[in-house]
Each structure stands twice: as C-alpha cells, then as structure tokens.
N, C-alpha and C positions, 0 to 999 in steps of 0.2 A: 286717753280721755274716758270717762264711764259717765252716764247718765242713768239714772236709777228713777223711775216712777214719777217724771215731770209731769205735773197739773196747773194750768193757770185757768183761773175763771174770770169772765167778763161779765157782767151785768147778770150773773148767777148761771151763766152757760158757761160750761165748760169748752174752750178753744185749744187747751192742749189737755188730753187726758192719758193718764199712766203711760209715758214715754218713755222707752228704755233704749239707750244706744252703748256701744263700745267700738270705739275708734283707736287702733294702734297706730303709732308712727310709722308714716308710710303710707298709709292707707287711706284712700278716696271713700267717703259714705256719702251717700247723697239721699236726702231728704226730696223724693218726689211725689208731687200731687196738683191736684187744682189750684186756683186760687181759693182761698178763704179756707183750706185745710187745716191751716196752723202751723205750716212748717216753717214759716217765716219768724212768728212767736215763738217757736221754738228754739231757732236762731239765738232771737235776743236774749232768752233765758241762762243762754249757754255763754253769750257773750257777757251777761252783766248788766246789760241796759235795763233790763225787767227783771222781776223776782218771783217765781213759782210759788203757788200755792201750797205746794206738798211736793217731795222728792229732792233730790239732793244730784249734784255735780262733782265729780273728783277731777284729778290732774295728778297723773303719779302717785296717786294715792292721798293726795292732798285735799280737803275738802274746798271748793270753792264757793257752795252753797248748799245750805240745808235749813232746816226750821230757826237755827240762832246763827249762823254763820252767812255772810253775803259779803264777799269780796268785790270791790269795785273794779270797774272793766280793766284798768292799767295796771290793776296788780294780778293778773289772771293768766299772763304770757299767752296772749291770743291774739292774733292776727285778724285784721276785717278788710273784706274786700266787697263793694258794693257794685250794683250796675251802673251808677253814676261817677264813678270814679273817684270823686269827693279830692281831687287835687286842689291844691291852693293857686288861685291863677296869679296871686303876685310875687311868688316863689318861681326860683328856677328850679328845672326837672331835679338837677342835684340834690339843692337844698328841700325839695319836697322829699326826696329819697332819705335823708340824713333827717327829716322833721322829727321822728320819732325815736333817733338814736341818743345815747346818753354816753357822757366820756369827754375826752378831750375833742378838739375840732379837727386835729391833723387826724384822728382816729376815725372819727365819723365821715371823713370826706371820703377816705380811703376805702371803708367799707361802702359807701354809697357810690363810689365809682365800680366796685367789685361786682355789686348788684346791676348796675347799669349795661357792665359786661355781658352779665349773664342773660338777660333780657334782650341782648344784641342793641342796644342803644346806647355804646360808647362814643362819645365824642358830641354826645346831645344834651349834656350837661348845662351848658350855660342858655338853653334854650328855654321856653316858658311854654305852659300847657297849650295855650291858643294856637301855638305855631304847629302843634303835633297834630298827626290823623288821629282819629280814634281808637285804632290798632296801638298806636304808639302809647297814646293817654292811658291804655289797660297796661300795656307792658310797665309805665313808670308804676301804675296803683300796685302793681303785683310787686315790682323791686322794693316799694315804699312798706307794704305789708310785710314782706321776706324780710327785710334790712334787722330788724331788732332781733332775729332768728325765735320768734316764736314756736311752741311745741305746738300749738293746735292754729289750723287757719279756717277760719269761718269765712265763707263765700255765697252771698244773696243774689241769684241771677246775676252774676258779674258779665256772661258774653252777651245779654239780651240786646245792649245798647251797639253791637256790632251787626254790619250788613253781613250777608249768608256767604259772601265770597272769602272773607275773611276769617269767619267765625273757627271753621275747624282747626285753621292752622295755630291761631293763638289758642284755642283749648290744649290743643297737642305741646306746644310749647311752654304751656304754664303747668300741665300736667308734670312733663320731665323735670321743670324746674322742682315742684314741689314733692317729687319724688326722691330726687336730688339730695333735698334739704331734708328727708325724713320726716316731714312735717305730717300731721294728724290734719286730715281734710274734712271738713263738713260742708258739703254743699248744697245750697238749698235750688231748686229749679221746678218748672211746670212742663218741661219738655224730655219725653222719654228719651228722645234720640241722643240728647247731650247726657243725660242718666246713663245711657247704655255704652255711650263712648268714652266717659271718664272714670265711672265708679268702677270698685270696687266689691262694694256692698249698695244694694239699694233699699231704701226701708221707704215703702209705697205708703202715704199717707192718706185717709180721707176722714173727714170729719173731726179733725184734732186727734186720731187714734193711728198708729202705725197697723196698718190690717196685714202685710205683709213684709218679708222682709230675708234677703239672700242675692247672692252673686248675681248678676245681670242675666245670665243664661238660664237660669233658674226660676226668676220673677217673671221672666218672658214666657217661658216654655213650661211652666207649670204654675201658673194663676191660681190664688186661692179661689175665686169668682169669676162672676161673668163681668162684672163691673171691671175687675183688674185686668182681665184679659182686653176689654176695650179701651183701657186708657193707653195702651200701647200700641194699637194699629185698630183699623177696621175689622170688625166681624159681622159674620152671617149668623144668625140665630134659627134654629129648628127645633119645633115642641115636640114632645111625644109624651106618654104615659107608661111609665114603667109595670110590666107583667113579668113575674120570676126573673127578675134583674136582668131583663131584657127591654129595650125601648122600639118599638117597631115604627119604622118611618117611610116615605115613599124611596129612599138612599137605602133601605135595608134595615137589618137589625144591629142595633149600637148596645153595648156592654154596659151595665149598671148597677156594678156589683156594691152590695151594702145597701142598695135603696129601698126603701119598703114598695112594696105592690100597691098600684093606684098613685103614686107620687108624679106630679107632672116636672119633667126635666127639660133643660134646654141643651140642645146639642149645639156647643160654639165651634166654629171654625174660621182662620182666618182665610181672606180671597186666595192668598197665595197656595194655599193648600187644596183648592178646589181644582181637579182636573176634568179638562175638556175634551170631549172626541167629537167627532162628527155625526150628522145624521144618515143613515144609510135605507133609504125609504122606508124611514118610520121607526125603523128599530137603532138603538144604539149598541154600544160594545157587551161583550158578555161580562155577568158580575164575577168580582175577585175577591179573595179573602181580604187584600188589601184596601180594597177602594170601595168594596162593596156594590149595591145595586146602582144601576145609571138612572137619572129622572131628566126627562127632558124638558128645557127652557127656549123661549124666544129671546134674542136679542133687543135690547131696548136701546142700547147705544154703546159705542166703544170709545176710547181715547188715547191716544199713546201719550204718556208720562215722562219720557225721557229715557228713563232703564228700563220701563215696563208698560205693557197697555192693561186698562181696566175694563173690562167688560160686565155689563149689568144683563142680568136676564130675568124675564117675568116666567114662572116657573109653571107648567101645565098644571100639576097635581092641585096646588090652590092658590094661584096668584099671587105669590110672594115673589118678593125682587132677592136676587142673590147678586152678590159682586163675586167677581175671581178676576185675578192678575195674572199676567204672562209675561214671561221675560221677552225682551225685544219688542218687535212689531208686529201685533195681532188684530187687525180690524177687521172683524166681521161685520156686514150689513145689516141696520135695524130690519127685523123679521126673520133673520136666519133661524133656523131651529139646529139647537147643538144638544148635546148631552154632559150633564155635569155628573162626576162621582166625587164623594169626600173621601181623603185618606183617614183611616180608621186610627192610625197611630199620633195622626195631627190636630185630632178634635178633643173637645172636652166635654163632660156630662157634667151639668150643674142641676141639684134641684130648683125648682122655680122658689125665688123668694118674694115678697110681700113687694119690697121696694123695686126689685127687678120689674115685677107682673106691673106696677104701676107707670114703669119708663114708657 
C-alpha cells in the first residue's frame, strides 16, 4: 500500500499534512504519536471513512482515493480493528467471524472455523461475546478482520482495552498471525513500547506531520530532535553554547560538528546512560574519553521500579535535577554525595529551538 502526500483540513487547520507511507505485505508500520497528532485521522483516510483534501492512496497499483476517485471502505480489501472490538453481541462467535465473508454458507463456516483455530479459540464458536474474556474478544475481532483475507489491516489502538498481564502475549500472537497471512499492517498507537515491540517501521507523528520515520532501533537511537527523544523515554537535558564546534559543560566538552559558534544547544542523555560512581573524600573518578568529566550531585530520592532503580540527583554546579537508572537494586539514601558521568556515545546534541525553549 502506498500513501502519497495525504492532507486533511478541519476548520482551516491541517490535521494531517503531506503524510506519505509505503507499507509492504507482511510489514507492520506504526503511526506513533500523542493524542491529537493526526494518526487516527490518517487511518480513517486510508480506510475510506473520510476523504483527504489532497494526496492519493494506492493498493497494488490501483488508486483507492485521489482527487477524482474515492472507493468506499467495503471495496478496498482493507480490514479494520479497533480498541472496542465492535463485536455483534447478538451473534455467536462463529457468526461474528463469518459476518464479512461472501459465498456459500458451508464455505463461510469452514473459513470461520479455520480462523478460530488460528487464534486458539477452536470450540468457542457457539459462545457469545459477553461470555468471553477481554483477551478472547480481541482474538475473535482479529479472526473476523482477517477472515476475508484483506491485503491491508488497519489497527487503531487495538490492545488498549486489555490489562497489562494479557497485553504482551496477545500482541505477539496477533503479530504472528498477521505475518503468517502476509498482511500489510498499519497500526496506530500512542505507546512507544507497543510500537517498539510490534513495528518493522515507526512513523513518528507530531501536529499532523511525520517528523521521523525508520526502523525502531534507528528512531530510538538517532532521534531527530529533543522532543522525539523524549517521546520514547525520560531524558536529562544539559545546556551549553558552541565555541569552535565544541560545547563546554561541567561534564566536560561535547562535540557539536556543523553547529555555528554562539548557538545554544541542548545535550540530551537518557537516565540509563548516566554512569554513577562513589565519592572519595570530595573527589570523583578520573575523566575518561568515553565518559568525560565527572560532576557531583546529592541524592534527592531513590526508588526501586522492579527491573531497575531510579535515582534523582541535585547537581552541585547549578542546582539542576538529573535522573539516572541502575539495573537491579541501588537505593542510596537522600543526602548521599555521588558522581555522575555522561556516556559520550549515547548522548544527543541539538540546537535549541524556540518550541523546545518554551517547554
């Protein structure tokens, strides 16, 4: 499926602006972003329940929608899954799955039974939706959506109604089935963890536009700006000014190649990439090329989060607060002096933008 330059306006405002995507069979592309960024509107345009003001949508070379053509949803060979499952309460499970199928009754039933077996619900055909758990209802919705063999599956926050205990397993099962069917998938979510877990490609949206697109590893480890980095995890921000392509800070010098002299920059570092060392009678560890110069801070609080410990520091040099995470249990008492060092290979340097400065 190819999406080219989709734009949709409401009240004179671009809710979606110049969005382009290419989703191949068997690939999961995730539209990721905060509420109101335009990702669900994009999904509705692709589904055909809304029409773009500009741009076009193609499937296997056939135009589904452009300036003159607009096929209705039922003619697009596209499956839909939503967070509320939308099962028919008065129909049995097998009748729900068979609902969108055409052909002879026996053939429809056979296909429905095949799909229920795929989602591990063989034997549940005579049950009704209200008799199923949330996870089971989600599997029925998946079976119904895939039964007509759609070439594209659109999924709008399909797992948000499930509790955390079930969610990961259901996601993995869903992904396996969609991959086995070689279905192109366009998934909408506001949860970075879900996008990282399921997507082959992430399209990060902000204010109606795609601001960054790529494989999960690349989007996470090479964010386009501070806001992109912050969307995926907590961040620490240290400010400095560029002089001769270098930025001097209490943590030592950081490279800022290509940034003009006098530019104020933000050095962004995730909590898990801060190294903590002990205080030695007022002295810290020796500087290293990898970790730079140590700066001292005092523990404000520490909390055990299950898989890691989160420690917050009040920094001596400017009174700022930095956060660091440590695997397993590390719970220094408030008031403890410790030294922090920043991994040079894990930080990002961005020029300060007006929008970032106002945050």
